[in-house]
PDB file of all heavy atoms in Angstrom:
ATOM      1  N   MET A   1      13.439  15.940 -12.251  1.00  0.00           N
ATOM      2  CA  MET A   1      13.141  17.334 -12.667  1.00  0.00           C
ATOM      3  C   MET A   1      11.979  17.815 -11.772  1.00  0.00           C
ATOM      4  O   MET A   1      10.999  17.055 -11.569  1.00  0.00           O
ATOM      5  CB  MET A   1      12.855  17.434 -14.120  1.00  0.00           C
ATOM      6  CG  MET A   1      12.151  18.635 -14.668  1.00  0.00           C
ATOM      7  SD  MET A   1      11.576  18.658 -16.291  1.00  0.00           S
ATOM      8  CE  MET A   1      13.221  18.921 -17.109  1.00  0.00           C
ATOM      9  N   THR A   2      11.984  19.110 -11.397  1.00  0.00           N
ATOM     10  CA  THR A   2      10.738  19.671 -10.666  1.00  0.00           C
ATOM     11  C   THR A   2       9.952  20.572 -11.614  1.00  0.00           C
ATOM     12  O   THR A   2      10.491  20.914 -12.670  1.00  0.00           O
ATOM     13  CB  THR A   2      11.236  20.368  -9.394  1.00  0.00           C
ATOM     14  OG1 THR A   2      12.096  21.452  -9.865  1.00  0.00           O
ATOM     15  CG2 THR A   2      11.960  19.463  -8.510  1.00  0.00           C
ATOM     16  N   LEU A   3       8.801  20.923 -11.276  1.00  0.00           N
ATOM     17  CA  LEU A   3       7.960  21.752 -12.139  1.00  0.00           C
ATOM     18  C   LEU A   3       8.661  23.054 -12.418  1.00  0.00           C
ATOM     19  O   LEU A   3       8.428  23.617 -13.373  1.00  0.00           O
ATOM     20  CB  LEU A   3       6.633  21.987 -11.428  1.00  0.00           C
ATOM     21  CG  LEU A   3       5.664  20.725 -11.538  1.00  0.00           C
ATOM     22  CD1 LEU A   3       4.334  21.120 -10.799  1.00  0.00           C
ATOM     23  CD2 LEU A   3       5.528  20.350 -12.982  1.00  0.00           C
ATOM     24  N   ASN A   4       9.375  23.599 -11.434  1.00  0.00           N
ATOM     25  CA  ASN A   4      10.021  24.963 -11.680  1.00  0.00           C
ATOM     26  C   ASN A   4      11.179  24.849 -12.713  1.00  0.00           C
ATOM     27  O   ASN A   4      11.716  25.786 -13.187  1.00  0.00           O
ATOM     28  CB  ASN A   4      10.420  25.605 -10.375  1.00  0.00           C
ATOM     29  CG  ASN A   4      11.569  24.953  -9.769  1.00  0.00           C
ATOM     30  OD1 ASN A   4      11.914  23.794  -9.941  1.00  0.00           O
ATOM     31  ND2 ASN A   4      12.394  25.644  -8.939  1.00  0.00           N
ATOM     32  N   GLU A   5      11.590  23.614 -13.107  1.00  0.00           N
ATOM     33  CA  GLU A   5      12.638  23.426 -14.103  1.00  0.00           C
ATOM     34  C   GLU A   5      12.029  23.200 -15.477  1.00  0.00           C
ATOM     35  O   GLU A   5      12.737  23.161 -16.421  1.00  0.00           O
ATOM     36  CB  GLU A   5      13.486  22.156 -13.748  1.00  0.00           C
ATOM     37  CG  GLU A   5      14.290  22.476 -12.462  1.00  0.00           C
ATOM     38  CD  GLU A   5      14.939  21.229 -11.984  1.00  0.00           C
ATOM     39  OE1 GLU A   5      14.401  20.147 -12.118  1.00  0.00           O
ATOM     40  OE2 GLU A   5      16.092  21.368 -11.344  1.00  0.00           O
ATOM     41  N   LEU A   6      10.741  22.969 -15.519  1.00  0.00           N
ATOM     42  CA  LEU A   6       9.947  22.692 -16.772  1.00  0.00           C
ATOM     43  C   LEU A   6       9.835  23.954 -17.572  1.00  0.00           C
ATOM     44  O   LEU A   6       9.390  25.035 -17.075  1.00  0.00           O
ATOM     45  CB  LEU A   6       8.580  22.083 -16.444  1.00  0.00           C
ATOM     46  CG  LEU A   6       7.822  21.465 -17.688  1.00  0.00           C
ATOM     47  CD1 LEU A   6       8.653  20.363 -18.188  1.00  0.00           C
ATOM     48  CD2 LEU A   6       6.442  21.033 -17.091  1.00  0.00           C
ATOM     49  N   GLU A   7      10.317  23.896 -18.857  1.00  0.00           N
ATOM     50  CA  GLU A   7      10.325  25.026 -19.692  1.00  0.00           C
ATOM     51  C   GLU A   7       8.834  25.321 -20.160  1.00  0.00           C
ATOM     52  O   GLU A   7       8.058  24.335 -20.373  1.00  0.00           O
ATOM     53  CB  GLU A   7      11.226  24.812 -20.924  1.00  0.00           C
ATOM     54  CG  GLU A   7      12.629  24.755 -20.509  1.00  0.00           C
ATOM     55  CD  GLU A   7      13.531  24.448 -21.658  1.00  0.00           C
ATOM     56  OE1 GLU A   7      13.229  24.910 -22.825  1.00  0.00           O
ATOM     57  OE2 GLU A   7      14.651  23.906 -21.541  1.00  0.00           O
ATOM     58  N   ILE A   8       8.564  26.582 -20.474  1.00  0.00           N
ATOM     59  CA  ILE A   8       7.311  26.973 -21.061  1.00  0.00           C
ATOM     60  C   ILE A   8       7.052  26.245 -22.402  1.00  0.00           C
ATOM     61  O   ILE A   8       7.947  26.136 -23.167  1.00  0.00           O
ATOM     62  CB  ILE A   8       7.093  28.404 -21.202  1.00  0.00           C
ATOM     63  CG1 ILE A   8       7.175  29.180 -19.816  1.00  0.00           C
ATOM     64  CG2 ILE A   8       5.904  28.865 -22.026  1.00  0.00           C
ATOM     65  CD1 ILE A   8       7.220  30.637 -19.904  1.00  0.00           C
ATOM     66  N   GLY A   9       5.808  25.602 -22.542  1.00  0.00           N
ATOM     67  CA  GLY A   9       5.492  24.813 -23.695  1.00  0.00           C
ATOM     68  C   GLY A   9       5.817  23.382 -23.678  1.00  0.00           C
ATOM     69  O   GLY A   9       5.304  22.630 -24.454  1.00  0.00           O
ATOM     70  N   LYS A  10       6.600  22.908 -22.704  1.00  0.00           N
ATOM     71  CA  LYS A  10       6.969  21.536 -22.450  1.00  0.00           C
ATOM     72  C   LYS A  10       6.033  20.803 -21.638  1.00  0.00           C
ATOM     73  O   LYS A  10       5.282  21.406 -20.730  1.00  0.00           O
ATOM     74  CB  LYS A  10       8.326  21.397 -21.853  1.00  0.00           C
ATOM     75  CG  LYS A  10       9.454  22.051 -22.636  1.00  0.00           C
ATOM     76  CD  LYS A  10       9.645  21.304 -23.899  1.00  0.00           C
ATOM     77  CE  LYS A  10      10.835  21.937 -24.815  1.00  0.00           C
ATOM     78  NZ  LYS A  10      11.260  21.149 -25.941  1.00  0.00           N
ATOM     79  N   SER A  11       5.938  19.487 -21.866  1.00  0.00           N
ATOM     80  CA  SER A  11       4.905  18.632 -21.000  1.00  0.00           C
ATOM     81  C   SER A  11       5.864  17.591 -20.203  1.00  0.00           C
ATOM     82  O   SER A  11       6.927  17.344 -20.634  1.00  0.00           O
ATOM     83  CB  SER A  11       4.067  17.911 -21.861  1.00  0.00           C
ATOM     84  OG  SER A  11       3.115  18.922 -22.533  1.00  0.00           O
ATOM     85  N   ALA A  12       5.234  17.168 -19.137  1.00  0.00           N
ATOM     86  CA  ALA A  12       5.743  16.079 -18.264  1.00  0.00           C
ATOM     87  C   ALA A  12       4.777  15.393 -17.544  1.00  0.00           C
ATOM     88  O   ALA A  12       3.703  15.744 -17.454  1.00  0.00           O
ATOM     89  CB  ALA A  12       6.830  16.794 -17.244  1.00  0.00           C
ATOM     90  N   SER A  13       5.127  14.127 -17.040  1.00  0.00           N
ATOM     91  CA  SER A  13       4.231  13.395 -16.278  1.00  0.00           C
ATOM     92  C   SER A  13       4.748  13.440 -14.837  1.00  0.00           C
ATOM     93  O   SER A  13       5.888  13.408 -14.564  1.00  0.00           O
ATOM     94  CB  SER A  13       4.439  11.917 -16.748  1.00  0.00           C
ATOM     95  OG  SER A  13       3.614  11.136 -16.026  1.00  0.00           O
ATOM     96  N   ILE A  14       3.750  13.568 -13.964  1.00  0.00           N
ATOM     97  CA  ILE A  14       4.134  13.672 -12.462  1.00  0.00           C
ATOM     98  C   ILE A  14       4.369  12.318 -11.928  1.00  0.00           C
ATOM     99  O   ILE A  14       3.707  11.349 -12.113  1.00  0.00           O
ATOM    100  CB  ILE A  14       2.922  14.380 -11.784  1.00  0.00           C
ATOM    101  CG1 ILE A  14       2.706  15.824 -12.240  1.00  0.00           C
ATOM    102  CG2 ILE A  14       3.147  14.348 -10.222  1.00  0.00           C
ATOM    103  CD1 ILE A  14       1.561  16.454 -11.578  1.00  0.00           C
ATOM    104  N   VAL A  15       5.493  12.148 -11.207  1.00  0.00           N
ATOM    105  CA  VAL A  15       5.962  10.822 -10.776  1.00  0.00           C
ATOM    106  C   VAL A  15       5.676  10.948  -9.188  1.00  0.00           C
ATOM    107  O   VAL A  15       5.177   9.853  -8.712  1.00  0.00           O
ATOM    108  CB  VAL A  15       7.463  10.709 -10.945  1.00  0.00           C
ATOM    109  CG1 VAL A  15       7.937   9.476 -10.279  1.00  0.00           C
ATOM    110  CG2 VAL A  15       7.687  10.619 -12.464  1.00  0.00           C
ATOM    111  N   ILE A  16       5.960  12.010  -8.466  1.00  0.00           N
ATOM    112  CA  ILE A  16       5.728  12.001  -7.084  1.00  0.00           C
ATOM    113  C   ILE A  16       5.325  13.482  -6.655  1.00  0.00           C
ATOM    114  O   ILE A  16       5.673  14.381  -7.266  1.00  0.00           O
ATOM    115  CB  ILE A  16       6.999  11.698  -6.229  1.00  0.00           C
ATOM    116  CG1 ILE A  16       6.771  11.411  -4.819  1.00  0.00           C
ATOM    117  CG2 ILE A  16       8.091  12.631  -6.531  1.00  0.00           C
ATOM    118  CD1 ILE A  16       7.847  10.829  -4.158  1.00  0.00           C
ATOM    119  N   VAL A  17       4.537  13.530  -5.770  1.00  0.00           N
ATOM    120  CA  VAL A  17       4.065  14.839  -5.194  1.00  0.00           C
ATOM    121  C   VAL A  17       4.720  15.085  -3.867  1.00  0.00           C
ATOM    122  O   VAL A  17       4.549  14.315  -2.853  1.00  0.00           O
ATOM    123  CB  VAL A  17       2.491  14.802  -5.039  1.00  0.00           C
ATOM    124  CG1 VAL A  17       2.075  16.157  -4.463  1.00  0.00           C
ATOM    125  CG2 VAL A  17       1.851  14.556  -6.304  1.00  0.00           C
ATOM    126  N   GLY A  18       5.419  16.150  -3.763  1.00  0.00           N
ATOM    127  CA  GLY A  18       6.175  16.475  -2.541  1.00  0.00           C
ATOM    128  C   GLY A  18       5.366  17.330  -1.606  1.00  0.00           C
ATOM    129  O   GLY A  18       4.112  17.519  -1.801  1.00  0.00           O
ATOM    130  N   GLY A  19       5.947  17.990  -0.591  1.00  0.00           N
ATOM    131  CA  GLY A  19       5.168  18.782   0.302  1.00  0.00           C
ATOM    132  C   GLY A  19       4.738  17.947   1.540  1.00  0.00           C
ATOM    133  O   GLY A  19       4.823  16.676   1.588  1.00  0.00           O
ATOM    134  N   GLU A  20       4.139  18.732   2.513  1.00  0.00           N
ATOM    135  CA  GLU A  20       3.599  18.115   3.643  1.00  0.00           C
ATOM    136  C   GLU A  20       2.271  18.689   4.077  1.00  0.00           C
ATOM    137  O   GLU A  20       1.992  19.826   3.701  1.00  0.00           O
ATOM    138  CB  GLU A  20       4.526  18.335   4.882  1.00  0.00           C
ATOM    139  CG  GLU A  20       6.003  17.606   4.762  1.00  0.00           C
ATOM    140  CD  GLU A  20       6.836  17.796   5.967  1.00  0.00           C
ATOM    141  OE1 GLU A  20       6.423  18.530   6.857  1.00  0.00           O
ATOM    142  OE2 GLU A  20       7.959  17.362   5.874  1.00  0.00           O
ATOM    143  N   GLY A  21       1.457  17.939   4.646  1.00  0.00           N
ATOM    144  CA  GLY A  21       0.252  18.452   5.318  1.00  0.00           C
ATOM    145  C   GLY A  21      -0.725  19.050   4.271  1.00  0.00           C
ATOM    146  O   GLY A  21      -0.998  18.555   3.173  1.00  0.00           O
ATOM    147  N   ALA A  22      -1.117  20.268   4.597  1.00  0.00           N
ATOM    148  CA  ALA A  22      -2.089  21.084   3.878  1.00  0.00           C
ATOM    149  C   ALA A  22      -1.518  21.408   2.400  1.00  0.00           C
ATOM    150  O   ALA A  22      -2.266  21.475   1.484  1.00  0.00           O
ATOM    151  CB  ALA A  22      -2.476  22.383   4.477  1.00  0.00           C
ATOM    152  N   LEU A  23      -0.221  21.692   2.304  1.00  0.00           N
ATOM    153  CA  LEU A  23       0.406  22.098   1.075  1.00  0.00           C
ATOM    154  C   LEU A  23       0.329  20.854   0.088  1.00  0.00           C
ATOM    155  O   LEU A  23      -0.158  21.017  -1.043  1.00  0.00           O
ATOM    156  CB  LEU A  23       1.906  22.529   1.284  1.00  0.00           C
ATOM    157  CG  LEU A  23       2.581  22.762  -0.063  1.00  0.00           C
ATOM    158  CD1 LEU A  23       1.952  23.940  -0.846  1.00  0.00           C
ATOM    159  CD2 LEU A  23       4.045  23.050   0.303  1.00  0.00           C
ATOM    160  N   ARG A  24       0.673  19.648   0.578  1.00  0.00           N
ATOM    161  CA  ARG A  24       0.609  18.519  -0.350  1.00  0.00           C
ATOM    162  C   ARG A  24      -0.854  18.167  -0.637  1.00  0.00           C
ATOM    163  O   ARG A  24      -1.088  17.965  -1.785  1.00  0.00           O
ATOM    164  CB  ARG A  24       1.113  17.241   0.407  1.00  0.00           C
ATOM    165  CG  ARG A  24       1.183  16.031  -0.430  1.00  0.00           C
ATOM    166  CD  ARG A  24       1.930  14.942   0.283  1.00  0.00           C
ATOM    167  NE  ARG A  24       2.217  13.800  -0.629  1.00  0.00           N
ATOM    168  CZ  ARG A  24       1.259  12.876  -0.947  1.00  0.00           C
ATOM    169  NH1 ARG A  24       0.066  12.919  -0.458  1.00  0.00           N
ATOM    170  NH2 ARG A  24       1.630  11.884  -1.721  1.00  0.00           N
ATOM    171  N   GLN A  25      -1.775  18.339   0.321  1.00  0.00           N
ATOM    172  CA  GLN A  25      -3.121  18.081  -0.010  1.00  0.00           C
ATOM    173  C   GLN A  25      -3.660  19.115  -1.041  1.00  0.00           C
ATOM    174  O   GLN A  25      -4.492  18.748  -1.948  1.00  0.00           O
ATOM    175  CB  GLN A  25      -4.000  18.186   1.207  1.00  0.00           C
ATOM    176  CG  GLN A  25      -5.465  17.800   1.106  1.00  0.00           C
ATOM    177  CD  GLN A  25      -5.557  16.332   0.579  1.00  0.00           C
ATOM    178  OE1 GLN A  25      -4.944  15.477   1.169  1.00  0.00           O
ATOM    179  NE2 GLN A  25      -6.353  16.148  -0.487  1.00  0.00           N
ATOM    180  N   HIS A  26      -3.235  20.383  -1.033  1.00  0.00           N
ATOM    181  CA  HIS A  26      -3.682  21.388  -1.966  1.00  0.00           C
ATOM    182  C   HIS A  26      -3.087  20.987  -3.461  1.00  0.00           C
ATOM    183  O   HIS A  26      -3.998  21.064  -4.374  1.00  0.00           O
ATOM    184  CB  HIS A  26      -3.083  22.738  -1.631  1.00  0.00           C
ATOM    185  CG  HIS A  26      -3.544  23.900  -2.590  1.00  0.00           C
ATOM    186  ND1 HIS A  26      -4.833  24.239  -2.569  1.00  0.00           N
ATOM    187  CD2 HIS A  26      -2.827  24.581  -3.360  1.00  0.00           C
ATOM    188  CE1 HIS A  26      -4.904  25.321  -3.458  1.00  0.00           C
ATOM    189  NE2 HIS A  26      -3.674  25.494  -3.905  1.00  0.00           N
ATOM    190  N   PHE A  27      -1.985  20.481  -3.475  1.00  0.00           N
ATOM    191  CA  PHE A  27      -1.476  19.948  -4.807  1.00  0.00           C
ATOM    192  C   PHE A  27      -2.352  18.771  -5.328  1.00  0.00           C
ATOM    193  O   PHE A  27      -2.739  18.856  -6.493  1.00  0.00           O
ATOM    194  CB  PHE A  27      -0.026  19.561  -4.654  1.00  0.00           C
ATOM    195  CG  PHE A  27       1.030  20.518  -4.396  1.00  0.00           C
ATOM    196  CD1 PHE A  27       2.233  20.254  -3.708  1.00  0.00           C
ATOM    197  CD2 PHE A  27       0.848  21.868  -4.865  1.00  0.00           C
ATOM    198  CE1 PHE A  27       3.136  21.145  -3.482  1.00  0.00           C
ATOM    199  CE2 PHE A  27       1.774  22.828  -4.640  1.00  0.00           C
ATOM    200  CZ  PHE A  27       2.976  22.443  -3.930  1.00  0.00           C
ATOM    201  N   LEU A  28      -2.715  17.895  -4.459  1.00  0.00           N
ATOM    202  CA  LEU A  28      -3.499  16.736  -4.915  1.00  0.00           C
ATOM    203  C   LEU A  28      -4.934  17.227  -5.264  1.00  0.00           C
ATOM    204  O   LEU A  28      -5.469  16.684  -6.263  1.00  0.00           O
ATOM    205  CB  LEU A  28      -3.541  15.714  -3.777  1.00  0.00           C
ATOM    206  CG  LEU A  28      -2.147  15.025  -3.457  1.00  0.00           C
ATOM    207  CD1 LEU A  28      -2.456  14.289  -2.087  1.00  0.00           C
ATOM    208  CD2 LEU A  28      -1.666  14.237  -4.506  1.00  0.00           C
ATOM    209  N   ASP A  29      -5.468  18.260  -4.566  1.00  0.00           N
ATOM    210  CA  ASP A  29      -6.819  18.711  -4.793  1.00  0.00           C
ATOM    211  C   ASP A  29      -6.776  19.395  -6.180  1.00  0.00           C
ATOM    212  O   ASP A  29      -7.799  19.427  -6.862  1.00  0.00           O
ATOM    213  CB  ASP A  29      -7.224  19.634  -3.733  1.00  0.00           C
ATOM    214  CG  ASP A  29      -7.605  18.936  -2.474  1.00  0.00           C
ATOM    215  OD1 ASP A  29      -7.688  17.767  -2.445  1.00  0.00           O
ATOM    216  OD2 ASP A  29      -7.657  19.700  -1.443  1.00  0.00           O
ATOM    217  N   MET A  30      -5.646  19.986  -6.580  1.00  0.00           N
ATOM    218  CA  MET A  30      -5.576  20.633  -7.970  1.00  0.00           C
ATOM    219  C   MET A  30      -5.442  19.639  -9.031  1.00  0.00           C
ATOM    220  O   MET A  30      -5.365  19.989 -10.157  1.00  0.00           O
ATOM    221  CB  MET A  30      -4.380  21.582  -7.932  1.00  0.00           C
ATOM    222  CG  MET A  30      -4.704  22.777  -7.005  1.00  0.00           C
ATOM    223  SD  MET A  30      -3.488  24.166  -7.270  1.00  0.00           S
ATOM    224  CE  MET A  30      -1.875  23.337  -7.002  1.00  0.00           C
ATOM    225  N   GLY A  31      -5.356  18.388  -8.681  1.00  0.00           N
ATOM    226  CA  GLY A  31      -5.105  17.408  -9.726  1.00  0.00           C
ATOM    227  C   GLY A  31      -3.742  16.939 -10.036  1.00  0.00           C
ATOM    228  O   GLY A  31      -3.389  16.246 -11.032  1.00  0.00           O
ATOM    229  N   LEU A  32      -2.730  17.492  -9.229  1.00  0.00           N
ATOM    230  CA  LEU A  32      -1.375  17.101  -9.382  1.00  0.00           C
ATOM    231  C   LEU A  32      -1.149  15.820  -8.783  1.00  0.00           C
ATOM    232  O   LEU A  32      -0.553  15.732  -7.639  1.00  0.00           O
ATOM    233  CB  LEU A  32      -0.432  18.199  -8.877  1.00  0.00           C
ATOM    234  CG  LEU A  32      -0.661  19.564  -9.513  1.00  0.00           C
ATOM    235  CD1 LEU A  32       0.231  20.670  -8.869  1.00  0.00           C
ATOM    236  CD2 LEU A  32      -0.204  19.472 -10.969  1.00  0.00           C
ATOM    237  N   ILE A  33      -1.470  14.812  -9.385  1.00  0.00           N
ATOM    238  CA  ILE A  33      -1.365  13.387  -8.831  1.00  0.00           C
ATOM    239  C   ILE A  33      -0.467  12.472  -9.683  1.00  0.00           C
ATOM    240  O   ILE A  33      -0.187  12.867 -10.893  1.00  0.00           O
ATOM    241  CB  ILE A  33      -2.758  12.677  -8.729  1.00  0.00           C
ATOM    242  CG1 ILE A  33      -3.384  12.577 -10.068  1.00  0.00           C
ATOM    243  CG2 ILE A  33      -3.708  13.424  -7.769  1.00  0.00           C
ATOM    244  CD1 ILE A  33      -4.696  11.795 -10.073  1.00  0.00           C
ATOM    245  N   PRO A  34       0.286  11.584  -9.102  1.00  0.00           N
ATOM    246  CA  PRO A  34       1.174  10.783  -9.826  1.00  0.00           C
ATOM    247  C   PRO A  34       0.441  10.122 -11.145  1.00  0.00           C
ATOM    248  O   PRO A  34      -0.710   9.680 -10.995  1.00  0.00           O
ATOM    249  CB  PRO A  34       1.551   9.605  -8.905  1.00  0.00           C
ATOM    250  CG  PRO A  34       1.480  10.246  -7.456  1.00  0.00           C
ATOM    251  CD  PRO A  34       0.217  11.272  -7.707  1.00  0.00           C
ATOM    252  N   GLY A  35       1.071  10.279 -12.192  1.00  0.00           N
ATOM    253  CA  GLY A  35       0.687   9.864 -13.444  1.00  0.00           C
ATOM    254  C   GLY A  35      -0.043  10.886 -14.360  1.00  0.00           C
ATOM    255  O   GLY A  35      -0.275  10.682 -15.509  1.00  0.00           O
ATOM    256  N   ALA A  36      -0.371  11.987 -13.802  1.00  0.00           N
ATOM    257  CA  ALA A  36      -1.053  13.157 -14.487  1.00  0.00           C
ATOM    258  C   ALA A  36      -0.055  13.768 -15.540  1.00  0.00           C
ATOM    259  O   ALA A  36       1.167  13.912 -15.130  1.00  0.00           O
ATOM    260  CB  ALA A  36      -1.625  14.177 -13.554  1.00  0.00           C
ATOM    261  N   GLN A  37      -0.460  14.193 -16.565  1.00  0.00           N
ATOM    262  CA  GLN A  37       0.327  14.900 -17.534  1.00  0.00           C
ATOM    263  C   GLN A  37       0.119  16.389 -17.342  1.00  0.00           C
ATOM    264  O   GLN A  37      -1.046  16.866 -17.058  1.00  0.00           O
ATOM    265  CB  GLN A  37      -0.082  14.660 -18.914  1.00  0.00           C
ATOM    266  CG  GLN A  37       0.410  13.435 -19.557  1.00  0.00           C
ATOM    267  CD  GLN A  37       1.887  13.534 -19.760  1.00  0.00           C
ATOM    268  OE1 GLN A  37       2.641  12.710 -19.251  1.00  0.00           O
ATOM    269  NE2 GLN A  37       2.387  14.361 -20.660  1.00  0.00           N
ATOM    270  N   VAL A  38       1.186  17.260 -17.261  1.00  0.00           N
ATOM    271  CA  VAL A  38       1.133  18.587 -17.114  1.00  0.00           C
ATOM    272  C   VAL A  38       1.841  19.324 -18.128  1.00  0.00           C
ATOM    273  O   VAL A  38       2.745  18.819 -18.658  1.00  0.00           O
ATOM    274  CB  VAL A  38       1.644  19.094 -15.658  1.00  0.00           C
ATOM    275  CG1 VAL A  38       0.709  18.561 -14.565  1.00  0.00           C
ATOM    276  CG2 VAL A  38       3.095  18.682 -15.515  1.00  0.00           C
ATOM    277  N   THR A  39       1.421  20.596 -18.635  1.00  0.00           N
ATOM    278  CA  THR A  39       2.050  21.274 -19.533  1.00  0.00           C
ATOM    279  C   THR A  39       2.254  22.693 -18.976  1.00  0.00           C
ATOM    280  O   THR A  39       1.390  23.278 -18.442  1.00  0.00           O
ATOM    281  CB  THR A  39       1.285  21.454 -20.851  1.00  0.00           C
ATOM    282  OG1 THR A  39       1.012  20.150 -21.386  1.00  0.00           O
ATOM    283  CG2 THR A  39       1.988  22.380 -21.903  1.00  0.00           C
ATOM    284  N   MET A  40       3.572  23.246 -19.060  1.00  0.00           N
ATOM    285  CA  MET A  40       3.841  24.471 -18.479  1.00  0.00           C
ATOM    286  C   MET A  40       3.370  25.552 -19.476  1.00  0.00           C
ATOM    287  O   MET A  40       3.916  25.550 -20.550  1.00  0.00           O
ATOM    288  CB  MET A  40       5.355  24.728 -18.284  1.00  0.00           C
ATOM    289  CG  MET A  40       5.785  25.948 -17.685  1.00  0.00           C
ATOM    290  SD  MET A  40       5.014  26.284 -16.034  1.00  0.00           S
ATOM    291  CE  MET A  40       5.951  25.176 -15.143  1.00  0.00           C
ATOM    292  N   VAL A  41       2.365  26.246 -19.083  1.00  0.00           N
ATOM    293  CA  VAL A  41       1.822  27.380 -19.978  1.00  0.00           C
ATOM    294  C   VAL A  41       2.564  28.731 -19.727  1.00  0.00           C
ATOM    295  O   VAL A  41       2.917  29.363 -20.592  1.00  0.00           O
ATOM    296  CB  VAL A  41       0.283  27.514 -19.684  1.00  0.00           C
ATOM    297  CG1 VAL A  41      -0.290  28.669 -20.533  1.00  0.00           C
ATOM    298  CG2 VAL A  41      -0.462  26.189 -19.896  1.00  0.00           C
ATOM    299  N   LYS A  42       2.609  29.034 -18.526  1.00  0.00           N
ATOM    300  CA  LYS A  42       3.414  30.275 -18.195  1.00  0.00           C
ATOM    301  C   LYS A  42       3.774  30.173 -16.674  1.00  0.00           C
ATOM    302  O   LYS A  42       3.207  29.368 -15.903  1.00  0.00           O
ATOM    303  CB  LYS A  42       2.677  31.511 -18.392  1.00  0.00           C
ATOM    304  CG  LYS A  42       1.452  31.760 -17.673  1.00  0.00           C
ATOM    305  CD  LYS A  42       0.813  33.051 -18.072  1.00  0.00           C
ATOM    306  CE  LYS A  42      -0.521  33.258 -17.161  1.00  0.00           C
ATOM    307  NZ  LYS A  42      -1.025  34.677 -17.429  1.00  0.00           N
ATOM    308  N   TYR A  43       4.575  31.019 -16.205  1.00  0.00           N
ATOM    309  CA  TYR A  43       4.929  31.135 -14.768  1.00  0.00           C
ATOM    310  C   TYR A  43       4.129  32.303 -14.124  1.00  0.00           C
ATOM    311  O   TYR A  43       3.915  33.307 -14.740  1.00  0.00           O
ATOM    312  CB  TYR A  43       6.421  31.451 -14.640  1.00  0.00           C
ATOM    313  CG  TYR A  43       7.364  30.330 -15.263  1.00  0.00           C
ATOM    314  CD1 TYR A  43       8.069  30.645 -16.326  1.00  0.00           C
ATOM    315  CD2 TYR A  43       7.389  29.062 -14.648  1.00  0.00           C
ATOM    316  CE1 TYR A  43       8.851  29.585 -17.019  1.00  0.00           C
ATOM    317  CE2 TYR A  43       8.264  28.075 -15.259  1.00  0.00           C
ATOM    318  CZ  TYR A  43       8.922  28.359 -16.350  1.00  0.00           C
ATOM    319  OH  TYR A  43       9.769  27.392 -16.858  1.00  0.00           O
ATOM    320  N   ALA A  44       3.933  32.038 -12.921  1.00  0.00           N
ATOM    321  CA  ALA A  44       3.217  33.158 -11.941  1.00  0.00           C
ATOM    322  C   ALA A  44       4.044  34.428 -12.025  1.00  0.00           C
ATOM    323  O   ALA A  44       5.383  34.219 -12.058  1.00  0.00           O
ATOM    324  CB  ALA A  44       2.859  32.718 -10.610  1.00  0.00           C
ATOM    325  N   PRO A  45       3.568  35.545 -12.097  1.00  0.00           N
ATOM    326  CA  PRO A  45       4.290  36.832 -12.094  1.00  0.00           C
ATOM    327  C   PRO A  45       5.176  36.911 -10.775  1.00  0.00           C
ATOM    328  O   PRO A  45       6.270  37.591 -10.907  1.00  0.00           O
ATOM    329  CB  PRO A  45       3.375  37.892 -12.225  1.00  0.00           C
ATOM    330  CG  PRO A  45       1.973  37.279 -12.226  1.00  0.00           C
ATOM    331  CD  PRO A  45       2.085  35.837 -12.156  1.00  0.00           C
ATOM    332  N   TRP A  46       4.805  36.403  -9.728  1.00  0.00           N
ATOM    333  CA  TRP A  46       5.576  36.503  -8.498  1.00  0.00           C
ATOM    334  C   TRP A  46       6.574  35.341  -8.266  1.00  0.00           C
ATOM    335  O   TRP A  46       7.274  35.309  -7.317  1.00  0.00           O
ATOM    336  CB  TRP A  46       4.640  36.508  -7.317  1.00  0.00           C
ATOM    337  CG  TRP A  46       3.689  35.359  -7.157  1.00  0.00           C
ATOM    338  CD1 TRP A  46       4.045  34.215  -6.494  1.00  0.00           C
ATOM    339  CD2 TRP A  46       2.409  35.244  -7.811  1.00  0.00           C
ATOM    340  NE1 TRP A  46       3.011  33.363  -6.626  1.00  0.00           N
ATOM    341  CE2 TRP A  46       2.074  33.920  -7.439  1.00  0.00           C
ATOM    342  CE3 TRP A  46       1.668  36.048  -8.587  1.00  0.00           C
ATOM    343  CZ2 TRP A  46       0.713  33.363  -7.789  1.00  0.00           C
ATOM    344  CZ3 TRP A  46       0.436  35.573  -8.842  1.00  0.00           C
ATOM    345  CH2 TRP A  46       0.012  34.278  -8.560  1.00  0.00           C
ATOM    346  N   ALA A  47       6.577  34.305  -9.152  1.00  0.00           N
ATOM    347  CA  ALA A  47       7.416  33.180  -8.941  1.00  0.00           C
ATOM    348  C   ALA A  47       8.877  33.591  -9.358  1.00  0.00           C
ATOM    349  O   ALA A  47       9.195  34.423 -10.174  1.00  0.00           O
ATOM    350  CB  ALA A  47       6.933  32.138  -9.961  1.00  0.00           C
ATOM    351  N   THR A  48       9.739  33.128  -8.427  1.00  0.00           N
ATOM    352  CA  THR A  48      11.160  33.364  -8.697  1.00  0.00           C
ATOM    353  C   THR A  48      11.816  32.117  -9.381  1.00  0.00           C
ATOM    354  O   THR A  48      11.487  30.985  -9.074  1.00  0.00           O
ATOM    355  CB  THR A  48      11.882  33.596  -7.383  1.00  0.00           C
ATOM    356  OG1 THR A  48      11.702  32.532  -6.539  1.00  0.00           O
ATOM    357  CG2 THR A  48      11.400  34.943  -6.689  1.00  0.00           C
ATOM    358  N   ARG A  49      12.626  32.361 -10.303  1.00  0.00           N
ATOM    359  CA  ARG A  49      13.299  31.320 -11.056  1.00  0.00           C
ATOM    360  C   ARG A  49      14.696  31.311 -10.914  1.00  0.00           C
ATOM    361  O   ARG A  49      15.490  32.179 -10.942  1.00  0.00           O
ATOM    362  CB  ARG A  49      12.912  31.382 -12.534  1.00  0.00           C
ATOM    363  CG  ARG A  49      11.393  31.113 -12.761  1.00  0.00           C
ATOM    364  CD  ARG A  49      11.036  30.729 -14.074  1.00  0.00           C
ATOM    365  NE  ARG A  49      12.016  29.914 -14.804  1.00  0.00           N
ATOM    366  CZ  ARG A  49      12.179  28.599 -14.941  1.00  0.00           C
ATOM    367  NH1 ARG A  49      11.251  27.869 -14.346  1.00  0.00           N
ATOM    368  NH2 ARG A  49      13.084  27.981 -15.546  1.00  0.00           N
TER     369      ARG A  49
END
């Protein structure tokens, strides 16, 4: 499952962080690291689902 498949209000544990270069580093800098728990609060208004 990817984060864009996670329903609002649901939680998940990060297993792997994708992306390359600066994008991957940005995810890691935001704390999206393997083992971290995340909860989907809402989607960005510009996000396409």
